[in-house]
C-alpha positions as CSV (number, residue, x, y, z in Angstrom):
1,M,-9.9,-9.8,-39.0
2,I,-8.0,-13.1,-38.6
3,E,-10.3,-15.9,-37.7
4,N,-9.9,-19.1,-35.6
5,V,-6.5,-18.5,-34.2
6,T,-5.2,-20.8,-31.5
7,I,-3.3,-19.1,-28.7
8,T,-0.2,-21.2,-27.9
9,A,1.7,-19.7,-25.0
10,C,2.1,-17.0,-22.4
11,A,4.3,-14.1,-23.3
12,A,5.9,-11.0,-21.8
13,E,4.0,-8.1,-20.2
14,G,1.1,-10.4,-19.2
15,K,0.2,-11.1,-22.8
16,A,-0.2,-14.4,-24.7
17,L,1.0,-15.3,-28.2
18,A,0.0,-17.1,-31.3
19,R,1.8,-17.7,-34.6
20,I,0.4,-16.7,-38.0
21,D,2.5,-17.4,-41.1
22,D,5.7,-17.6,-39.1
23,K,5.0,-14.3,-37.4
24,V,4.4,-13.9,-33.7
25,V,1.2,-12.2,-32.6
26,F,0.9,-10.8,-29.1
27,V,-2.6,-10.8,-27.6
28,P,-3.8,-9.5,-24.2
29,F,-6.5,-11.1,-22.0
30,V,-6.4,-14.6,-23.6
31,V,-4.8,-17.8,-22.4
32,P,-3.0,-20.8,-24.1
33,G,-5.6,-23.0,-25.7
34,D,-8.1,-20.3,-26.5
35,V,-9.4,-20.3,-30.1
36,V,-10.1,-16.7,-31.1
37,D,-10.8,-14.2,-33.8
38,L,-8.1,-11.4,-33.8
39,Q,-8.2,-7.8,-34.9
40,V,-4.6,-6.6,-35.6
41,K,-3.7,-3.3,-34.0
42,K,0.0,-3.0,-34.9
43,K,2.2,-4.6,-37.6
44,K,6.0,-4.8,-37.4
45,S,8.4,-6.8,-39.6
46,S,8.8,-9.6,-37.0
47,Y,5.6,-9.4,-35.0
48,M,2.1,-8.1,-34.7
49,E,-0.1,-6.9,-31.8
50,A,-3.8,-7.8,-31.8
51,V,-6.9,-8.0,-29.6
52,A,-9.3,-10.9,-29.4
53,V,-12.8,-9.8,-30.6
54,N,-14.4,-13.2,-30.3
55,I,-13.7,-16.5,-28.5
56,H,-14.8,-19.6,-30.4
57,E,-13.4,-22.1,-27.9
58,K,-12.4,-21.4,-24.3
59,S,-9.2,-23.1,-23.1
60,P,-9.4,-25.5,-20.1
61,L,-6.7,-23.3,-18.6
62,R,-9.1,-20.4,-18.5
63,T,-10.9,-19.2,-15.3
64,E,-13.4,-16.6,-14.7
65,P,-11.9,-13.2,-13.6
66,R,-13.2,-12.0,-10.2
67,C,-12.9,-8.3,-10.8
68,R,-15.5,-6.3,-12.7
69,H,-12.8,-4.0,-14.1
70,Y,-10.8,-6.8,-15.6
71,G,-9.8,-6.1,-19.2
72,V,-9.9,-2.3,-18.7
73,C,-7.8,-1.8,-15.6
74,G,-4.1,-2.2,-16.4
75,G,-3.4,-4.6,-13.6
76,C,-4.1,-8.3,-13.0
77,K,-3.8,-9.3,-16.7
78,W,-3.6,-13.0,-15.8
79,Q,-6.7,-13.1,-13.8
80,C,-8.3,-15.2,-16.6
81,L,-5.5,-17.9,-16.2
82,L,-5.6,-20.6,-13.6
83,Y,-3.1,-19.9,-10.8
84,E,-1.1,-23.1,-11.3
85,E,-0.7,-22.1,-14.9
86,Q,0.5,-18.6,-13.9
87,L,3.1,-20.3,-11.8
88,R,4.2,-22.5,-14.6
89,A,4.5,-19.5,-16.9
90,K,6.6,-17.6,-14.4
91,Q,8.9,-20.6,-13.8
92,Q,9.4,-20.7,-17.6
93,Q,10.0,-17.0,-17.7
94,I,12.9,-17.4,-15.2
95,Y,14.3,-20.3,-17.1
96,D,14.1,-18.6,-20.5
97,N,15.8,-15.4,-19.2
98,L,18.6,-17.2,-17.3
99,T,19.4,-19.6,-20.2
100,R,18.9,-17.3,-23.2
101,I,20.4,-14.1,-21.7
102,G,22.7,-15.5,-19.1
103,K,24.1,-18.4,-21.2
104,I,25.8,-19.9,-18.2
105,E,25.9,-23.3,-16.5
106,L,22.8,-23.6,-14.3
107,P,21.6,-26.2,-11.8
108,E,18.1,-27.7,-11.9
109,F,15.7,-25.0,-10.8
110,M,13.7,-25.4,-7.6
111,P,9.9,-25.3,-8.1
112,I,8.4,-21.8,-7.8
113,L,7.0,-20.9,-4.4
114,G,3.4,-19.8,-5.0
115,S,1.6,-17.2,-2.9
116,K,-0.7,-18.6,-0.2
117,K,-3.2,-15.8,-1.0
118,I,-4.0,-15.0,-4.7
119,Y,-6.4,-12.3,-3.7
120,G,-6.2,-9.8,-0.9
121,Y,-2.5,-10.2,-0.7
122,R,-1.3,-6.6,-0.9
123,N,-0.6,-4.5,2.1
124,K,-0.5,-1.2,0.1
125,L,-2.6,0.4,-2.7
126,E,-2.6,3.9,-4.2
127,F,-5.4,5.5,-6.1
128,G,-5.7,8.8,-7.9
129,F,-8.5,11.4,-8.3
130,S,-9.4,13.0,-11.6
131,N,-12.1,15.3,-12.8
132,K,-12.0,13.4,-16.1
133,R,-13.1,9.8,-15.7
134,W,-11.8,7.3,-18.3
135,L,-14.6,6.1,-20.5
136,T,-14.5,2.4,-21.7
137,E,-14.9,1.6,-25.4
138,E,-18.4,0.5,-24.7
139,E,-19.2,3.8,-23.0
140,V,-17.6,5.8,-25.9
141,A,-19.7,3.9,-28.4
142,W,-22.9,4.4,-26.4
143,P,-25.7,6.0,-28.5
144,D,-26.8,9.5,-27.6
145,G,-29.6,9.7,-25.1
146,E,-30.4,10.4,-21.5
147,N,-28.6,7.3,-20.2
148,R,-25.3,8.1,-22.1
149,P,-22.4,7.8,-19.7
150,M,-20.9,11.1,-18.6
151,R,-17.2,11.9,-18.3
152,G,-17.5,13.0,-14.7
153,P,-14.9,12.6,-11.8
154,A,-13.2,9.4,-10.7
155,V,-11.1,7.9,-8.0
156,G,-9.1,4.8,-9.1
157,F,-6.1,3.8,-11.2
158,H,-4.3,5.7,-14.0
159,I,-4.9,4.3,-17.5
160,T,-1.6,3.3,-19.2
161,G,-0.7,5.9,-21.8
162,A,-3.2,8.5,-20.5
163,F,-1.6,10.4,-17.6
164,D,-4.6,12.7,-17.0
165,K,-7.3,9.9,-17.1
166,I,-8.4,7.8,-14.2
167,L,-10.4,4.6,-14.4
168,D,-13.1,4.8,-11.7
169,I,-12.6,1.8,-9.5
170,T,-15.5,0.5,-7.4
171,E,-13.8,-2.8,-6.4
172,C,-10.3,-4.0,-6.2
173,H,-9.6,-7.5,-4.8
174,L,-5.8,-7.2,-4.4
175,M,-6.3,-5.9,-0.8
176,D,-8.7,-6.5,2.1
177,D,-12.1,-5.1,1.3
178,I,-11.5,-2.1,3.6
179,N,-9.8,-0.4,0.6
180,N,-13.1,-0.6,-1.3
181,Q,-15.2,0.6,1.6
182,I,-13.0,3.7,2.3
183,R,-12.5,4.6,-1.4
184,N,-16.1,4.4,-2.3
185,D,-17.1,6.3,0.8
186,I,-14.7,9.1,-0.1
187,R,-16.2,9.3,-3.6
188,Q,-19.7,9.5,-2.3
189,Y,-18.7,12.1,0.3
190,A,-16.9,14.2,-2.2
191,L,-19.8,14.3,-4.7
192,Q,-22.3,15.1,-1.9
193,H,-20.2,18.0,-0.6
194,D,-19.0,19.3,-4.0
195,L,-15.3,18.7,-3.3
196,E,-13.2,19.4,-6.4
197,F,-11.4,16.4,-8.0
198,Y,-7.9,17.1,-9.3
199,D,-7.3,18.2,-12.8
200,L,-4.0,16.6,-13.8
201,R,-3.4,18.9,-16.7
202,Q,-4.1,22.2,-14.9
203,N,-2.6,21.1,-11.6
204,Q,-5.6,22.3,-9.6
205,G,-8.3,20.7,-7.5
206,L,-8.5,19.6,-3.9
207,L,-8.5,15.8,-4.0
208,R,-5.3,14.4,-5.6
209,S,-4.7,10.9,-4.4
210,L,-5.0,8.4,-1.6
211,M,-2.9,5.6,-0.1
212,I,-3.9,2.8,2.1
213,R,-1.6,0.5,4.1
214,T,-2.6,-2.5,6.2
215,S,-0.3,-4.6,8.4
216,N,-0.2,-8.0,9.9
217,T,-0.3,-6.4,13.3
218,G,-3.9,-5.2,12.6
219,E,-3.0,-1.6,12.0
220,L,-4.3,0.5,9.1
221,M,-2.7,3.7,7.7
222,F,-4.7,6.0,5.4
223,L,-3.2,9.0,3.7
224,V,-5.0,11.6,1.5
225,Q,-3.1,13.9,-0.7
226,F,-4.7,17.3,-1.2
227,R,-3.9,20.5,-3.0
228,I,-5.1,23.2,-0.6
229,D,-5.4,26.6,-2.2
230,S,-7.6,28.6,0.2
231,P,-9.0,28.7,3.8
232,E,-12.2,27.2,2.3
233,A,-10.3,24.3,0.8
234,Q,-8.5,23.8,4.1
235,K,-11.9,23.5,5.9
236,Q,-13.1,21.1,3.3
237,A,-10.0,18.9,3.8
238,D,-10.4,19.1,7.6
239,D,-14.0,18.1,7.4
240,L,-13.3,15.1,5.1
241,M,-10.6,13.9,7.5
242,Q,-12.9,14.3,10.4
243,H,-15.6,12.3,8.5
244,L,-13.0,9.5,7.8
245,S,-12.0,9.4,11.5
246,E,-15.6,9.0,12.6
247,T,-16.7,6.6,9.9
248,F,-13.7,4.3,10.0
249,P,-12.5,3.8,13.5
250,Q,-10.3,0.9,12.3
251,I,-7.9,3.6,10.8
252,T,-5.1,3.7,13.3
253,S,-2.9,6.2,11.4
254,L,-4.8,9.0,9.5
255,L,-2.6,11.4,7.6
256,Y,-2.7,14.0,4.8
257,V,-0.3,15.9,2.6
258,D,-0.8,19.3,1.0
259,N,1.1,18.9,-2.3
260,H,1.3,21.8,-4.8
261,K,3.8,20.1,-7.1
262,A,2.8,18.9,-10.6
263,N,3.3,15.2,-9.6
264,D,2.0,13.1,-6.7
265,T,5.3,12.1,-5.2
266,F,5.4,13.2,-1.6
267,S,8.8,12.0,-0.3
268,D,9.7,15.7,0.1
269,Q,6.4,16.8,1.6
270,E,5.3,17.4,5.2
271,I,3.1,14.7,6.6
272,H,0.2,16.0,8.7
273,V,-1.1,13.6,11.4
274,V,-4.9,13.8,12.1
275,K,-5.2,10.6,14.2
276,G,-2.7,8.2,15.7
277,K,1.0,8.1,14.6
278,D,2.7,8.6,11.3
279,Y,3.7,4.9,11.2
280,I,2.5,1.4,11.6
281,F,4.3,-1.9,12.3
282,E,4.8,-5.1,10.3
283,K,5.9,-8.2,12.1
284,M,8.2,-11.0,10.8
285,E,9.2,-13.8,13.1
286,D,10.2,-12.0,16.3
287,L,11.1,-8.8,14.5
288,R,9.0,-5.6,14.2
289,F,9.5,-3.3,11.3
290,K,8.4,0.4,11.4
291,V,6.6,1.4,8.2
292,G,5.9,5.1,7.5
293,P,4.0,6.6,4.6
294,K,7.3,7.2,2.8
295,S,8.8,3.8,3.6
296,F,9.3,0.9,1.2
297,Y,8.1,-2.4,2.4
298,Q,7.4,-5.5,0.3
299,T,3.7,-5.3,-0.6
300,N,3.0,-9.0,-0.1
301,T,3.8,-9.5,3.5
302,E,3.4,-13.3,3.7
303,Q,5.4,-13.9,0.5
304,A,8.1,-11.4,1.6
305,Y,8.7,-13.7,4.6
306,E,9.1,-16.7,2.3
307,L,11.5,-14.7,0.0
308,Y,13.6,-13.6,3.0
309,K,13.7,-17.1,4.4
310,V,15.1,-18.3,1.0
311,A,17.7,-15.5,1.0
312,R,18.8,-16.3,4.6
313,D,19.0,-20.1,3.9
314,F,21.1,-19.5,0.7
315,A,23.4,-17.2,2.7
316,G,24.4,-20.2,4.9
317,L,25.2,-18.1,7.9
318,T,26.8,-19.6,11.0
319,G,27.2,-16.4,13.2
320,H,30.7,-15.6,12.2
321,E,30.2,-13.9,8.8
322,L,30.5,-10.3,7.7
323,V,27.6,-9.7,5.4
324,Y,27.1,-6.8,3.0
325,D,23.4,-6.2,2.2
326,L,23.4,-4.1,-1.0
327,Y,20.3,-2.1,-1.9
328,T,19.1,-2.7,1.6
329,G,16.1,-0.4,1.5
330,T,14.7,0.0,5.0
331,G,17.1,-2.8,6.2
332,T,14.5,-5.6,6.2
333,I,16.8,-8.3,4.9
334,A,19.8,-6.9,6.9
335,N,17.9,-7.1,10.2
336,F,16.3,-10.4,9.3
337,V,19.7,-12.1,8.9
338,A,21.5,-10.1,11.6
339,H,21.0,-12.7,14.4
340,Q,22.8,-15.3,12.3
341,A,25.8,-13.1,11.3
342,R,28.7,-11.4,13.1
343,Q,27.9,-8.1,11.4
344,V,25.7,-6.8,8.6
345,I,26.5,-3.7,6.6
346,G,23.6,-2.2,4.5
347,I,24.0,0.3,1.7
348,E,21.0,2.1,0.1
349,Y,20.6,5.1,-2.2
350,V,17.6,6.7,-0.3
351,P,18.7,8.5,2.9
352,E,15.2,8.3,4.5
353,A,15.2,4.5,4.0
354,I,18.6,4.2,5.8
355,E,17.1,6.1,8.7
356,D,14.2,3.6,8.8
357,A,16.7,0.8,8.7
358,K,18.6,2.2,11.7
359,V,15.3,2.6,13.6
360,N,14.3,-1.0,12.8
361,S,17.6,-2.2,14.2
362,D,17.0,-0.1,17.4
363,I,13.4,-1.3,17.8
364,N,14.5,-4.9,17.7
365,G,17.6,-4.5,19.9
366,I,20.0,-5.4,17.0
367,T,23.4,-4.0,17.6
368,N,25.5,-5.6,14.8
369,T,24.2,-3.6,11.8
370,L,25.7,-0.6,10.1
371,F,23.9,1.4,7.4
372,Y,25.2,3.8,4.8
373,A,23.3,6.0,2.3
374,G,24.5,7.0,-1.1
375,D,24.8,5.8,-4.7
376,M,25.9,2.1,-4.6
377,K,28.6,2.5,-7.3
378,D,30.1,5.5,-5.4
379,I,30.0,4.0,-1.9
380,L,30.9,0.4,-2.6
381,N,34.6,0.6,-3.6
382,T,37.9,-0.7,-2.5
383,D,38.3,2.0,0.1
384,F,35.0,1.1,1.7
385,I,36.0,-2.6,1.8
386,E,39.4,-1.8,3.3
387,A,37.7,0.3,6.0
388,H,34.9,-2.2,6.9
389,G,36.4,-5.5,6.0
390,R,36.1,-8.0,3.2
391,P,32.6,-9.6,3.2
392,D,32.1,-13.3,3.6
393,V,28.6,-13.1,2.1
394,I,27.0,-10.4,-0.2
395,I,23.2,-10.2,-0.4
396,T,22.1,-8.0,-3.2
397,D,18.5,-7.0,-4.0
398,P,18.8,-4.3,-6.8
399,P,16.0,-2.4,-8.6
400,R,14.6,-3.6,-11.9
401,A,17.6,-2.2,-13.8
402,G,20.0,-4.6,-12.0
403,M,23.5,-3.7,-10.8
404,H,25.8,-1.2,-12.3
405,Q,29.0,-2.5,-13.9
406,D,31.1,-0.8,-11.3
407,V,29.2,-2.5,-8.5
408,I,29.8,-5.9,-10.2
409,N,33.5,-5.2,-10.6
410,T,33.7,-4.3,-6.9
411,I,31.9,-7.5,-5.9
412,L,34.3,-9.5,-8.0
413,S,37.2,-7.7,-6.3
414,A,35.8,-8.2,-2.9
415,A,35.6,-12.0,-3.6
416,P,33.0,-13.1,-1.0
417,R,32.5,-16.8,-0.6
418,R,28.9,-16.6,-1.5
419,I,26.6,-14.1,-3.2
420,V,22.8,-14.2,-2.8
421,Y,21.1,-12.3,-5.6
422,V,17.5,-11.4,-5.1
423,S,15.8,-10.0,-8.2
424,C,12.5,-8.6,-9.4
425,N,13.6,-8.7,-13.0
426,P,15.1,-12.0,-14.3
427,A,16.3,-10.4,-17.5
428,T,18.7,-8.0,-15.8
429,Q,19.5,-10.7,-13.3
430,A,20.6,-13.0,-16.1
431,R,22.8,-10.2,-17.6
432,D,24.5,-9.7,-14.2
433,L,24.9,-13.5,-13.6
434,Q,26.8,-13.7,-16.9
435,L,29.2,-11.0,-15.7
436,L,29.7,-12.7,-12.3
437,D,30.2,-16.1,-14.0
438,V,33.9,-15.4,-14.5
439,D,34.5,-16.1,-10.7
440,Y,31.2,-17.6,-9.5
441,K,29.1,-20.6,-10.2
442,V,25.3,-20.6,-9.8
443,M,24.4,-23.3,-7.3
444,K,20.7,-22.7,-6.6
445,V,17.8,-21.0,-8.3
446,Q,14.5,-20.4,-6.4
447,P,11.7,-18.4,-8.1
448,V,9.1,-16.8,-5.7
449,D,5.7,-15.5,-6.8
450,M,5.0,-12.2,-5.0
451,F,2.3,-10.9,-7.3
452,P,-0.5,-13.3,-8.4
453,H,-2.4,-12.4,-11.6
454,T,0.5,-10.3,-12.9
455,Q,3.6,-11.3,-15.0
456,H,6.0,-10.1,-12.3
457,V,8.1,-12.7,-10.5
458,E,11.0,-12.6,-8.0
459,N,14.0,-14.9,-8.2
460,V,16.7,-15.8,-5.7
461,V,20.0,-17.2,-6.9
462,L,22.9,-18.5,-4.9
463,L,26.4,-18.1,-6.3
464,E,29.5,-19.7,-4.8
465,K,33.1,-18.8,-5.6
466,R,34.8,-21.1,-8.0
């Protein structure tokens, strides 16, 4: 036990840090200014990991977490930190990564764009079922007796590091309360009707997972993933879906999947429609985007709009430019900027996403987009550029791993006037900016917070050719 330690700063992975004898100590669920007693969990040569077992003084930066699962659930680790301080920490995270990893000349950063909603901001959540509920430390330590908590079944979130354990979630404030109403109703129905919760180790059990999507057009998609092994199980699944349809008329798209694989991914599985259609719509300005159960769409709709406005503004389009949209996904950015460009060409690895992108262009009467599916480093080459034209502007929004070296080399060879780099990982963005620095100068940096109460942050950078 190390007593009376002052927490000094926010750190990576949603943790905070203190310094003891010139050694950094990482601590979860505390905030700068807290004075705490620490119990060390791990010692390394250059750092330690610890948990706070007692708070002597609460920091003025601390706020009361709203969720009853805070501290056990793996999400929302910064719920105890005032939102304005979360934004300050994320701005610093961007600055530290771009300066320490990128080591390039940078302009003054624009202030981070905070989320208008800090609760109820997500349009999608997924929950898992398990026949083995995760017990908290308090429950494990509970003395023997008739009130001792039982392992039992659960529907909720996976516990980090325990793939076969689910924390039973009765409330989640990241989405509209409808997610709590439906999830808690399913749990009650399943227990009353003896439906079998999934065993993740044995790959058996009827109830596997559920997904809920809401949209700013007022639509609601709900998908249940089953493992149906018998006619009796099929009837149980049908009865549950009928119950949901009758109990929650606000569900406009009621779907299920019969998945017998060892994992819950269902991109290769057939979607069964019980009610409505197998898609809903999101709206952005005068555009409508079709979102299916397998589609990717930014999970914070309002902040996605702010993010895309920044990208469009940085692109500086006049209506005459050829734009390449790399890692286009379902073509949201491509279609969002198409009216201001001569032509937009989107490239994406996932073929189903490209089909969605084409549909979204058709729905909105956009005729100046082209979309191609395949590995970015294989498609984007000199032959592709010779066939489609040298881009005036490249917009790139890669996954967390950033861009492949071959992609960066092709971008440098294509020599667009401007590059707009949208990133969900400032560390890999900084690495890529250093490689692009040979021919491009960073002109603008705009952080955008998409995920309040988490350490995750988006960042948009404008580069112009030297």
